[in-house]
N, C-alpha and C positions, 0 to 999 in steps of 0.2 A: 350296115346293121339292118336286119330284117325284123319286122314286127307284125304281129297279127292280133286282132281283138275279137273276143267273143263274149256275149252276154251270158252271165251265169245266174243272175237274179234280177229283180226289178231295177235296182240301181247299181248293180255290181257287175264288173267286167273282169275277164281273165286276159291279161296282156302277156303274150309270148314274145320273148326277145331272143334273137340269135345273133351273136357277135362273131363276125368272121375272124379267121386266124390272124390275118395281117394286122387288124385293129387291136385285138387283144394282146398280141405279142409286144406291141409298143407299150401298152399299159403294164404288161408283165415286167418289161425292162425297167419301167419306173419303180416298180415294187423292189426289184433288185437294187436299184440305185438308192432307194430310201433306206433299205436295210444296210447297205454298204456304208452309209454315212452314220450308222448307229453302232456298228461293231468295230472292235479293234482286233486285228490279226497281225501277229509279228511278221515283219518282212514286207508288209503292204501299207501304203499310205491310206489314210481315212478316205473312204469314197471310191477307192481304186481296187477293192477286193474283187477278184474274178468270180463269175457265177458258180463255177465248179467248187471253189473254196467255200462260198456261202452255203451251197447245198450240203457240203461235207460238214461244215462247222455248225451251221444254224438249222439246216434241214429244208428240203424243197417244200415240205408241207407248210412251213412257216411263211415262206415267200408267197405261196399260193393263197394262204389265208390273208396276208397283207393285200395282195392284188384284188381279191374278191371284196374285202371290206371297203377298199378305197374306190374300186371301179364300178361295182354293180350299182350303187346308188346313182352314179353318173349316167350309166347306161339306161337306168330306169327313167331318170328325168328326161333324157333325150327321147326315149320311146314315147313317153307321155306327151311331150311337145309335138312329136311327129304325128301321133294319132289324134292330136287336138283334144285330149282328155283333161278334165278338171277334177282331180282326186279331192275327196273331202275327208278321207281317213288315211291312216298309214297303211302301206301295202303289206300283204302277206307274201313274202318272197319264198319261192320253192326253186332251189338251184339243182340242176341235174349234175351228176358226177363230172368233174372236170378232168379231161384227158388231154395229155400233150398231143399237139398236132391236130386237134379237133376244135370246132367252134364251141364257144361258150353258150349254153342255152339255159334260160331260166324263165319262170312265169311269175307274174305279180298279180295277185287277186286284190282288187281294191274297189271301194265304193266311190262312185263318181257323181259329179253334179249333172242333173238332167239337162238334156239339150233339146230345145224346141226347134222344129223345122217348120217355119211359118211361110204361108203364101201371102203375097202382098195384099190380097183381099181381106186378110185378117187384121191388118194394121193400117191400111190406107183408107181414107174416107170415113173414119170414125165420127159419129155424130155427137157433138158435145155443145153445151151452151156456154156463152161468155157473159159474165155479169155486165149490165149496162153501166157506163161511166157517166154518172150524174152528180154534179155538185150543187147541193141545195143552198138556198139563202140562209137557212138555219145553220148549216155547217159553217158558212162564212162568218156569221155572227158569233158562233162559238169560238172561232179562232181569234176574232177581234177581241172578245171578252178575255181570252187567255193572254193576249198581248197587254190588255189593260191591267190584268192582275200582275203582270211582270213589272209594270211601271207604277203600281199602286204605292201610296204613301201611308204610313201609320200615323194616326192622330189620336190623342187621348180622348176618351169619352167618359162622361159622368153618368154612368148607368151600370147595371149588373152585367156580369160576364155572359156572353152568348157563344154558341158554337162558332168556330172559325175566327174568334177574336184572338188577339195576342195579349198576354199578361206578363208583367214582370213579377217574378216570385223569388222568395228565399225558400229553398227546399232542404229539409233535413230528414234523413232516413236512418232509422235505428233498428237493430235486432236485439231485443232484450236491452241490456245496458251498453251495447256496443254501437258506436256511431259509425255508420258506413259512409265514410268521407268520399269514397270513390263515386258514390251515387249522388250525394248531396250537391246542391247548386246555390250560388249567391248572385243576386241581381240577374237572374236568368230570364231571357225573353222566351216565353213558352207559347207554342201555337196550340190553342185549344182544339181538340179533335185529332191531334197527332198520335195519341196513345203512346207517346214516347216512354212514359213511365208506367204504362198500363191504362186500361180504359177507366179504372176507378178514379184516377185523378181528374180526367175530363168530366166525369159525372159529378164529382164533388165540387168542381169549379163552377159548374152551371148555376147561374143565379146569384153568385157571390159578388162582392164589391171590394174596391180598394180598402185595405185595412183589415179585412177579414182574415182569421186564422183557421185553418182546417186541420183536423186530426182524424186519421182513419188508418185501418190496417188492410193490407192487400199484398198479393204475391208480386214479386218483381218479374217483369217480362223475361222470356227466355233469351232475348237478345243480349242480356247482361252476362251471358256465358255460363259455363258449367259451374263456376264457383258461386255465382249469385242468382242466376236465373231460376225462377220458381220458388225461391225462399220467401216465407211469410215475414213481412217487415212492417214497421210502423212509420207512417208519413206525418210530418208536420210542415204545413205550408203557410207562408205569409204572402198574401196578395198585396203587392205594392201599387200597381196601377193597371188600368185596363185600356187597351188600344184597339181601334178598329181600322180596317183598311179603307182608304178613300181612293176609289178608282177614278182615273182621269176620264173626262168626257170623250166619247167617240166622235171626234170632229177632225177638221183638217189640221189643227195645231197638234193633235195627238199623232196623226199620221206622220207629220214631219219629225216628231220626236222619236217615234217607234220604228221608222223605216226611212228609206231613201226617197219616198214619194212625197209630193206636195199636197195631195188631197186624199181624203178618206176614200173617195171613189176609185182612185188609182190603186190604193192599197187593197181594196176589196177585189179589184180585177186581177191583181197579181196573185192574191190568195186563191182565187177561183182557178187560175191557170195552174198554179203549183199543186193544188189539191187534185185537179183533174189528172195531172201527170202521175201523181202517187196512186190514184185510183186505177189508172190505166195499167200501171205496173202490177197492182194487185189483181186486176182482171186477167192479165196475161198469166200470172202465177196460178190463178184459179183454173184457167184453161189447161195448163200443163198438168195440174193435179187431176182434173176431170178426164183428160185423155188417158193418163196412166191408169186411173180407176176403170175406165172403159176397157182398156187392154186386159187388165187383171180379170175382169168379169168374163171376157170372151175366151181367154186362154184357159184350157183345162190341163193341168199338170199336177201330178202326184209328187209332193215335196218329200224328200227323204227325212226321216225322223231325226237323224243325226244333225242335219242342217238346221232344222227347227230348234232343236235343243241348244245348239251352239249360239244361234242368234238370240234366242230367249234369254240365255244366261248372260250374253253380252249386254242386252238391254237392262237387265236387273242390276248388273255390275255398274253400268253407267248411271242408273238411278241412285245407287249407293254413293258414287263419287260426287254427284251433284249435291246430295244431302250433306255429305261431309264438308264440301266446299262452303256450305252455308252454316257450318258449325253444328249440324244436327245429325242424329242417328236416323237411318232409314225408317225404323219402326215408329219413331216419333212423327215423321212426315206422313206416314201412312195412316196413323191414328188420327191426325188432324183432318185427313180427308175422309175418314170413316172407312178406310181400307185395311186389309191385312196382307201378309206376304202371299197368301194363296191367291187372293184376287189380283195382286200385282203380277204374279206369274201367269195367271190366266189371261190377263189383258196383254202382257208382254208377248205371250205365245200367239195370240190372235194377230197382233201387229207384225210379229216376226214372219208368220205365214204369208201375209199380204206383201210384205217387203221382199221376201224371197221370190214370190211369184212375179212381182213386178220386175225384179232383176232378171229372172229367167226369160221373161217376155221380151225385154229390151235386148238381151243377148241374142235372142232368136232373130230380132229385127236386124241387129248388127251383122249377123251371119248372112241373112238373106240379101242384105244390101252391100256386103263385102266392105263394111266400114272398118277402118284401121286408125290407129293412133300414130301420129307423126312424132318425130323427135322434138320438133318445135312445140307441139302441144304439150308433150310430157315435160319438156324443159320449162315451159311457161307456168305449169302448175307447181312444179318444184320451186321455182323462183318465188311464186306467190306464197307458198307455204313457208319458205325461208324468211321472207319479209315478215310474215305474221308471227313467227316464233323467234325472230331476230337471230337467225343462224346463217352460216355461209352456205350458199346454194350447192357448191360442190361437195361439201362435207355432208349435207343433208341427203344429196343424191346417193352418195356411197352408203350412208346409214340405211336408206330405204332399200337399196339393192341387197345389202347384207341380210336384212330382216325379212326380205320377200315382199315388203309393202309396196314396192314399185309395181308389182303385178296388180295389187289392189287399186293403186292410183290409176293405172292404165285402164283397168276395168271400169272405174268411175267415169273416166273420160269417154270411153266407148259407149257406155249406157247413156250418158248425157247427149252424145251426138245422135244416138238412136231415137231418143225422146224428141230432140229437135226435129228430126225427119218426120216422125209420126205426127207431131203438132203441125208441121208445115203442110201435110197432106190431109189434115182433118177437115171435116165439114162442120164449121163453127157457126152457130146461130146465136146472134146477140139477143139477150133477153130484153123484154119490154122495159122501157124506162118508167112506166107508170106502175105503182103497186097494185096488186090484184086483190079484190075482195072476195072472189069466188063466184060472183054473179054475172060479171061481164064476159063476153066471148073471148076466146083465146087470142092473144095479141099476134100481130103479124111480125115475123122475125126476119132479120136481114142476114143473108148468107155471106160468110166470109171464107168460103172454101177456096183453097189454093191447090193448084196441081203443078 
């Protein structure tokens, strides 16, 4: 099969395909066999009807139409693969008249994904900064305090309610003369500041004491669902007791209770080490993000509008799905943020453009470095996905193949490998550990460039 490509517009190409006689005759025979299995002709078994009988009974034109409808899409996909094109729209097929004994010729005009041809100077040696990995004493103490809160005990107090106290309450909620039993509670241990039943309850409890009865009207929080959320109701609350948290002392005895260490010093050292590891991972992630941003800023590429629109719509649809999983409408989520759909679309479009540009840049690196996806790498990703979705890996692989998502998965792997390579060859400068006030001289940076 012979193919040629010519550009007809900014992102559009005209792909000419010529299928030789020997190849198309095999596929024409398949069309005859397919029709032979569909027709009944007296004196012949199903599937064994000769071509001349099919031509006489069904018509040669019908066979040719079957052949073209089944085979041309296959030829087109082969040609696209051969020319290493990435179509982003459906092709416009123009088929030349088909004559017996002559090659089949057709053209496909299609919009394609841009291809960047990069020189290694454009992606190797990128200068980026890496956040300093520093664990402060204050951070260690914050973690110690969190541990102390986990082991805190509640003890009754003879005073008025304060924020972050725990109170035992009887809660009755009514709407008119209707008692909303699904919302009411008896002997309920309530954390003041949780806003579980709305911020109004927390505000009303402040300064009250055991034995007090509160009555007020307020809307129910949206978390109570479509049937109750937002409805104006009446609250009646009896405060039965007030409890405060008593934190254990931060000492060696606490370290033994809260960890496998014998002393508080050992616990602090372990926390410092683990926090350092977490911060190192965060710093590595920041470097990858900054390298990618540097590439996007350096690479100049005009992104097709169809790609932008598709990615923008995908992001908006994803936002809707996230809202629905939380039991909310997207409009309600946007209103809570002071946004509207127009601003969401504008923001989604901006992010879509940068995401597409980053993908195109990494694809350019992959081509320049001849990066490929191995069967093991693809299989590993499919296995990981199968475990996450609790599916059989073989069944998932077949489903991905049928839907075309296997190509998307392979692309993700390729781009990940390309980013690994760019990071490996980046000129990474570690930021100063000391915070800057703007008056002192610029800090000395440590280079971590690798070649």
